[in-house]
C-alpha positions as CSV (number, residue, x, y, z in Angstrom):
1,X,-17.0,11.8,8.9
2,X,-19.6,14.5,10.0
3,X,-19.4,16.0,13.3
4,X,-22.2,16.8,15.7
5,X,-24.9,14.6,15.3
6,X,-27.2,15.2,18.0
7,X,-29.7,13.1,17.4
8,X,-30.3,10.2,20.2
9,X,-31.6,7.1,19.1
10,X,-34.8,5.4,21.1
11,X,-35.1,2.7,18.4
12,X,-32.3,0.1,17.8
13,X,-32.9,-0.4,14.3
14,X,-30.7,3.2,12.7
15,X,-28.1,3.6,10.6
16,X,-25.6,3.6,13.0
17,X,-26.4,0.4,15.1
18,X,-26.9,-1.5,11.1
19,X,-23.4,0.1,9.8
20,X,-21.3,-0.7,13.8
21,X,-23.4,-4.3,13.3
22,X,-22.2,-4.7,9.4
23,X,-18.5,-4.3,11.3
24,X,-18.6,-6.6,13.7
25,X,-20.1,-8.8,10.9
26,X,-16.6,-8.5,9.0
27,X,-14.5,-9.0,12.0
28,X,-16.1,-11.8,13.4
29,X,-15.7,-13.2,9.7
30,X,-12.4,-12.9,9.0
31,X,-11.4,-14.1,12.5
32,X,-13.1,-17.3,12.1
33,X,-12.5,-17.8,8.1
34,X,-8.5,-17.9,9.3
35,X,-9.4,-20.7,11.9
36,X,-11.6,-22.7,9.3
37,X,-9.2,-23.0,6.7
38,X,-6.6,-23.1,9.0
39,X,-6.1,-26.8,7.8
40,X,-6.6,-26.1,4.2
41,X,-4.5,-23.9,3.7
42,X,-1.6,-25.1,5.4
43,X,-1.8,-28.0,3.7
44,X,-1.7,-26.6,0.3
45,X,1.4,-24.3,2.2
46,X,2.8,-28.4,2.5
47,X,2.5,-28.4,5.8
48,X,1.3,-31.9,7.4
49,X,1.4,-33.9,11.2
50,X,3.0,-31.9,14.1
51,X,4.0,-29.2,12.4
52,X,0.5,-28.1,10.2
53,X,-0.8,-28.1,14.3
54,X,2.2,-25.3,15.5
55,X,2.7,-23.6,12.8
56,X,-1.9,-23.2,12.9
57,X,-1.4,-21.9,16.4
58,X,1.6,-20.0,16.1
59,X,-0.2,-18.3,13.3
60,X,-3.1,-17.5,15.5
61,X,-0.9,-16.5,17.9
62,X,0.2,-13.6,15.5
63,X,-3.0,-12.7,14.4
64,X,-4.0,-12.3,18.1
65,X,-0.2,-10.4,18.9
66,X,-1.6,-7.8,15.8
67,X,-4.9,-7.5,17.1
68,X,-3.8,-6.9,20.4
69,X,-1.4,-3.9,19.1
70,X,-4.1,-2.6,17.1
71,X,-6.3,-2.7,19.6
72,X,-3.9,0.3,21.7
73,X,-3.7,2.0,18.7
74,X,-7.0,2.5,17.3
75,X,-8.7,2.9,20.9
76,X,-6.2,5.9,22.1
77,X,-6.6,7.4,18.4
78,X,-10.2,7.0,18.4
79,X,-10.7,9.1,22.3
80,X,-8.5,11.4,20.7
81,X,-9.6,12.1,17.4
82,X,-13.2,10.0,16.8
83,X,-14.9,6.9,16.8
84,X,-15.8,7.1,13.3
85,X,-12.7,8.3,12.0
86,X,-10.5,5.0,13.2
87,X,-12.8,2.8,11.7
88,X,-12.4,4.1,7.8
89,X,-8.4,3.2,8.6
90,X,-8.7,0.0,10.5
91,X,-11.4,-1.5,7.5
92,X,-8.6,-0.1,4.6
93,X,-5.7,-2.0,5.9
94,X,-7.9,-5.3,6.9
95,X,-9.8,-5.1,3.4
96,X,-5.5,-4.7,2.1
97,X,-5.0,-7.8,3.8
98,X,-7.0,-10.0,3.2
99,X,-7.2,-9.6,-0.8
100,X,-3.0,-10.1,-0.7
101,X,-4.0,-13.3,1.9
102,X,-5.5,-15.0,-1.3
103,X,-2.1,-14.8,-2.9
104,X,0.0,-16.0,0.1
105,X,2.3,-19.0,-0.6
106,X,4.6,-19.3,2.6
107,X,3.6,-19.3,5.8
108,X,6.5,-16.2,7.0
109,X,4.1,-14.4,4.1
110,X,1.0,-15.7,5.7
111,X,2.2,-14.5,9.5
112,X,3.0,-11.0,8.1
113,X,-0.7,-10.6,6.7
114,X,-2.6,-12.4,9.6
115,X,-1.1,-9.6,11.9
116,X,-2.0,-6.7,9.5
117,X,-5.3,-8.1,9.1
118,X,-5.2,-8.4,13.1
119,X,-4.5,-4.6,13.1
120,X,-7.0,-3.2,11.0
121,X,-9.7,-5.8,12.8
122,X,-9.0,-4.7,16.1
123,X,-11.0,-1.2,16.4
124,X,-14.1,-2.7,15.0
125,X,-16.2,-3.8,17.8
126,X,-14.4,-1.2,20.3
127,X,-15.1,1.5,18.3
128,X,-18.6,0.1,17.2
129,X,-19.7,-0.6,20.6
130,X,-19.0,2.6,21.9
131,X,-20.5,4.5,18.8
132,X,-23.7,2.6,19.5
133,X,-23.8,3.5,23.1
134,X,-23.1,7.2,22.9
135,X,-26.0,7.6,20.3
136,X,-28.7,5.8,21.9
137,X,-31.1,6.4,24.9
138,X,-29.7,4.7,28.7
139,X,-32.5,2.9,28.9
140,X,-32.0,1.6,25.0
141,X,-28.6,0.9,24.2
142,X,-28.9,-2.2,25.2
143,X,-30.8,-3.2,22.7
144,X,-28.4,-2.0,20.3
145,X,-25.6,-3.4,21.6
146,X,-27.4,-6.7,21.4
147,X,-28.2,-6.1,17.2
148,X,-24.3,-5.5,16.8
149,X,-23.1,-8.4,18.4
150,X,-25.5,-10.7,16.7
151,X,-24.6,-10.4,13.5
152,X,-21.2,-10.6,14.7
153,X,-22.2,-13.6,15.7
154,X,-24.0,-14.3,12.4
155,X,-20.3,-13.5,10.7
156,X,-18.8,-15.9,12.3
157,X,-21.9,-18.7,11.0
158,X,-21.5,-17.0,8.0
159,X,-17.9,-18.0,7.9
160,X,-18.1,-21.6,8.9
161,X,-20.7,-22.3,6.5
162,X,-18.9,-21.1,3.3
163,X,-16.3,-23.7,4.5
164,X,-17.8,-26.4,2.6
165,X,-18.1,-24.7,-0.4
166,X,-15.4,-22.0,-1.2
167,X,-11.6,-22.4,-1.4
168,X,-9.3,-21.1,1.2
169,X,-8.2,-18.2,-1.1
170,X,-11.6,-17.4,-2.8
171,X,-12.9,-17.3,0.4
172,X,-9.8,-14.5,1.2
173,X,-10.9,-12.6,-1.0
174,X,-14.8,-12.4,-0.4
175,X,-13.3,-10.4,3.0
176,X,-11.7,-7.9,1.2
177,X,-14.3,-7.3,-1.0
178,X,-17.0,-6.7,2.1
179,X,-14.5,-4.9,3.7
180,X,-13.9,-2.2,0.8
181,X,-17.9,-2.1,0.6
182,X,-18.3,-1.7,4.7
183,X,-16.0,1.4,3.7
184,X,-18.2,2.9,1.4
185,X,-21.7,2.3,3.8
186,X,-19.4,4.5,6.3
187,X,-18.8,7.9,4.2
188,X,-21.4,9.2,5.9
189,X,-21.0,8.2,9.5
190,X,-21.2,10.9,12.6
191,X,-19.5,11.2,15.0
192,X,-21.9,10.9,19.3
193,X,-22.8,14.7,20.0
194,X,-21.5,13.5,23.7
195,X,-17.9,13.1,21.9
196,X,-18.1,16.2,19.8
197,X,-18.8,18.3,22.8
198,X,-16.4,16.4,25.3
199,X,-13.8,19.3,25.5
200,X,-10.9,17.6,27.0
201,X,-7.9,18.4,26.1
202,X,-6.0,15.3,23.6
203,X,-3.6,15.0,27.0
204,X,-6.3,14.2,28.6
205,X,-8.1,11.2,26.1
206,X,-7.3,8.3,25.3
207,X,-4.2,8.3,27.9
208,X,-2.9,4.8,28.7
209,X,-1.7,6.5,32.1
210,X,-5.0,8.1,33.4
211,X,-6.1,4.4,32.6
212,X,-3.4,3.1,34.6
213,X,-3.5,6.3,37.4
214,X,-5.5,4.9,40.1
215,X,-6.1,0.7,41.0
216,X,-9.7,0.7,41.1
217,X,-9.5,1.7,38.0
218,X,-7.0,-0.5,36.6
219,X,-7.9,-3.6,38.4
220,X,-11.9,-2.8,36.6
221,X,-10.2,-3.0,33.4
222,X,-8.1,-6.4,34.0
223,X,-11.5,-7.1,35.3
224,X,-13.3,-7.0,32.4
225,X,-10.6,-8.5,30.0
226,X,-11.6,-11.6,32.7
227,X,-14.5,-12.2,32.1
228,X,-14.1,-12.0,28.0
229,X,-11.5,-14.6,28.5
230,X,-13.6,-17.5,28.3
231,X,-15.3,-16.6,25.2
232,X,-11.7,-17.1,23.2
233,X,-10.9,-20.0,25.1
234,X,-14.2,-21.4,24.1
235,X,-13.8,-20.9,20.5
236,X,-10.0,-20.3,20.0
237,X,-9.0,-23.4,21.5
238,X,-11.7,-26.2,22.2
239,X,-13.8,-25.5,19.1
240,X,-10.7,-25.0,17.2
241,X,-8.5,-28.0,18.6
242,X,-11.7,-30.0,17.9
243,X,-10.3,-32.0,15.4
244,X,-7.1,-32.8,17.3
245,X,-9.2,-33.8,20.4
246,X,-11.3,-36.0,18.4
247,X,-8.5,-37.6,16.9
248,X,-7.0,-38.4,20.6
249,X,-10.2,-40.0,21.4
250,X,-10.8,-42.3,19.0
251,X,-13.1,-40.7,17.2
252,X,-13.7,-40.0,13.2
253,X,-15.2,-37.9,10.4
254,X,-15.5,-35.1,12.8
255,X,-15.6,-31.9,10.4
256,X,-14.0,-28.8,12.4
257,X,-17.1,-26.1,10.3
258,X,-19.2,-28.2,12.0
259,X,-18.4,-27.6,15.5
260,X,-18.1,-23.9,14.3
261,X,-21.2,-23.3,13.3
262,X,-23.0,-24.9,15.6
263,X,-21.0,-22.8,18.6
264,X,-21.6,-19.9,16.5
265,X,-25.2,-20.6,16.8
266,X,-25.5,-21.0,20.0
267,X,-23.2,-17.8,20.6
268,X,-26.3,-16.1,18.2
269,X,-29.4,-17.2,20.4
270,X,-27.7,-16.3,23.3
271,X,-26.0,-12.7,22.6
272,X,-30.0,-12.3,21.7
273,X,-31.3,-14.0,25.0
274,X,-28.7,-12.6,27.8
275,X,-29.2,-8.9,26.1
276,X,-33.0,-9.4,26.2
277,X,-32.5,-10.3,29.6
278,X,-30.2,-7.5,30.8
279,X,-33.3,-5.0,29.8
280,X,-36.0,-7.0,31.4
281,X,-34.5,-7.9,34.6
282,X,-32.5,-4.4,34.4
283,X,-29.5,-5.7,35.4
284,X,-25.9,-6.7,33.6
285,X,-24.3,-8.2,36.7
286,X,-27.0,-11.2,36.9
287,X,-27.4,-11.7,33.1
288,X,-23.1,-12.3,33.1
289,X,-23.5,-14.3,36.4
290,X,-26.2,-17.1,34.9
291,X,-24.2,-17.2,31.5
292,X,-21.0,-17.9,33.3
293,X,-22.8,-20.5,35.5
294,X,-23.9,-22.4,31.9
295,X,-20.3,-22.2,30.6
296,X,-19.0,-23.4,33.1
297,X,-21.9,-26.6,33.3
298,X,-21.2,-26.9,29.5
299,X,-17.6,-27.3,29.3
300,X,-17.2,-29.1,31.7
301,X,-20.2,-31.8,29.7
302,X,-17.8,-31.6,26.7
303,X,-14.9,-33.0,28.6
304,X,-17.6,-35.9,30.1
305,X,-18.8,-36.4,26.6
306,X,-15.6,-36.2,25.2
307,X,-15.7,-40.3,23.6
308,X,-18.3,-39.4,21.6
309,X,-18.9,-37.7,17.5
310,X,-22.4,-36.8,18.2
311,X,-21.7,-35.6,21.7
312,X,-19.4,-32.8,20.6
313,X,-21.2,-31.8,17.9
314,X,-24.0,-31.0,20.5
315,X,-21.5,-29.4,23.3
316,X,-20.4,-27.0,20.5
317,X,-23.4,-25.5,20.3
318,X,-24.7,-25.5,24.3
319,X,-20.7,-24.0,24.9
320,X,-21.9,-21.3,22.2
321,X,-25.2,-20.5,23.8
322,X,-22.9,-20.3,27.6
323,X,-20.6,-17.6,25.0
324,X,-23.5,-15.2,24.6
325,X,-22.8,-13.4,27.3
326,X,-20.4,-11.9,24.8
327,X,-23.2,-9.1,24.1
328,X,-23.3,-7.5,28.0
329,X,-19.7,-8.1,28.2
330,X,-19.3,-5.9,25.6
331,X,-21.9,-3.3,27.1
332,X,-21.2,-3.7,30.3
333,X,-17.1,-3.0,29.7
334,X,-18.8,0.3,27.7
335,X,-20.2,1.9,30.5
336,X,-17.4,1.5,33.4
337,X,-15.9,3.6,32.3
338,X,-16.4,7.9,30.9
339,X,-16.0,9.6,27.0
340,X,-12.0,10.1,27.2
341,X,-11.2,6.4,27.8
342,X,-14.1,4.9,26.6
343,X,-12.6,3.2,22.9
344,X,-9.2,3.2,24.6
345,X,-11.2,0.6,27.0
346,X,-13.2,-1.1,25.0
347,X,-11.2,-1.6,22.1
348,X,-8.2,-3.4,24.2
349,X,-10.6,-5.3,26.5
350,X,-12.0,-6.8,23.7
351,X,-9.4,-7.4,22.0
352,X,-7.3,-8.2,25.3
353,X,-9.5,-11.0,25.8
354,X,-9.0,-12.3,21.9
355,X,-5.1,-12.3,22.4
356,X,-5.3,-13.6,25.7
357,X,-4.9,-17.3,23.2
358,X,-1.3,-15.2,22.6
359,X,-1.4,-17.0,26.6
360,X,-3.5,-19.5,26.8
361,X,-1.6,-21.8,23.6
362,X,1.7,-22.1,25.8
363,X,-0.7,-22.8,29.5
364,X,-2.6,-24.7,27.9
365,X,1.1,-26.9,26.4
366,X,3.1,-26.2,29.6
367,X,0.1,-27.8,31.5
368,X,0.4,-30.9,29.5
369,X,3.5,-31.4,29.4
370,X,4.5,-30.8,33.0
371,X,1.6,-33.2,34.5
372,X,1.9,-35.6,32.2
373,X,-1.6,-34.7,30.4
374,X,-3.0,-35.5,27.1
375,X,-4.2,-32.7,24.9
376,X,-7.6,-32.5,26.9
377,X,-6.8,-32.7,30.3
378,X,-4.0,-29.8,29.5
379,X,-7.3,-28.3,27.6
380,X,-9.7,-28.9,30.7
381,X,-6.8,-27.2,33.0
382,X,-6.6,-24.3,31.4
383,X,-10.6,-23.9,31.7
384,X,-10.7,-24.3,35.6
385,X,-8.0,-21.6,35.7
386,X,-9.7,-19.0,33.0
387,X,-13.7,-19.8,33.9
388,X,-12.7,-19.5,37.8
389,X,-10.9,-16.0,37.0
390,X,-13.9,-14.7,35.3
391,X,-16.3,-15.5,37.6
392,X,-14.5,-13.7,40.5
393,X,-14.3,-10.5,38.3
394,X,-17.4,-10.4,37.4
395,X,-18.7,-10.4,41.8
396,X,-16.6,-7.7,42.1
397,X,-17.6,-5.3,39.1
398,X,-20.6,-3.0,40.1
399,X,-23.5,-3.2,37.8
400,X,-23.7,-0.8,35.2
401,X,-27.6,-1.3,34.0
402,X,-29.1,2.6,33.7
403,X,-25.6,4.2,34.0
404,X,-25.4,7.5,32.0
405,X,-22.6,7.7,29.8
406,X,-22.0,11.3,30.0
407,X,-18.6,11.6,32.3
408,X,-15.1,11.7,32.2
409,X,-12.5,9.8,33.9
410,X,-10.6,12.5,35.9
């Protein structure tokens, strides 16, 4: 790591954006790698039927729990010691976990490894987005975060595509190798001057107490989390459980990898579109609200057309396109908070909204059993809750376009 980089980038095509983007590419690649290989890997370990589905959901919850814990650890450390510093340790842990994942022989070991991989992945998006935001000019930073988010979406597309070609053990080996390559690329990374010049004592940096010191700051933090949860409701539940939804509705031959790829092509397109629009209309809030409205409509259309195989492929793309507000969402989250809390917030927000699956899985199951609903009915009701909370949250937050990031939380 080097400190004191005084250069402020005007163009998004720079080494900081490239390395952060590759980091998010690997982050998304690994997350969706497990989703794509969930069924074949667990079948290979001897699981079938309902046991396979429940174990897959449990492993996903454990991985997300690791990401939530990792988000807290990496966020606090990055605000105290440096954005680049935390990215070294996170990618090393992730790489080692994926090498081990390739040789797993039982479900319990699988669970431990996915937890460790989750901890390792936790810092990638939050620290990367913060690094890019603090290294670029106020007017152009949105373009940098667009590229980071888009590369992340392409990582998920890649995970979906290789599901048809590589056995699951080889795929996890490839993920470990990719993490090692990223670690080498980061060796000459710089800390942004904005962080290096911040002279606050460590007690005033990366503090959870400071984050919740005022009701207004705490409310803003929870609103940011709620804005992102529908993205993981869509991909973590609706897309991941598409084989089960198809089976319940008499659809044969639906491929999970196809739904993933179409969703991620949609989110890649959405990230580019929403990010560029937010720069052109000079507003984060208006674009977030527009894409969330599209998300509500596309989700409703998904459940209306759930009996038709071809329509599920189309709705997978449409839901992904609507969830492409990710690039604007992570940018706005970084812009809402000061230098001394920025990675603590971005790392925990991005991982808590992913880790919300830990709550969403029992929520949809509980709704389903309590009201005697089908799997689709439980998921649709859950969707009404998460989208409503997201819309209320974005409406209550101020717009952050053009806001200077050179401030601290007191």
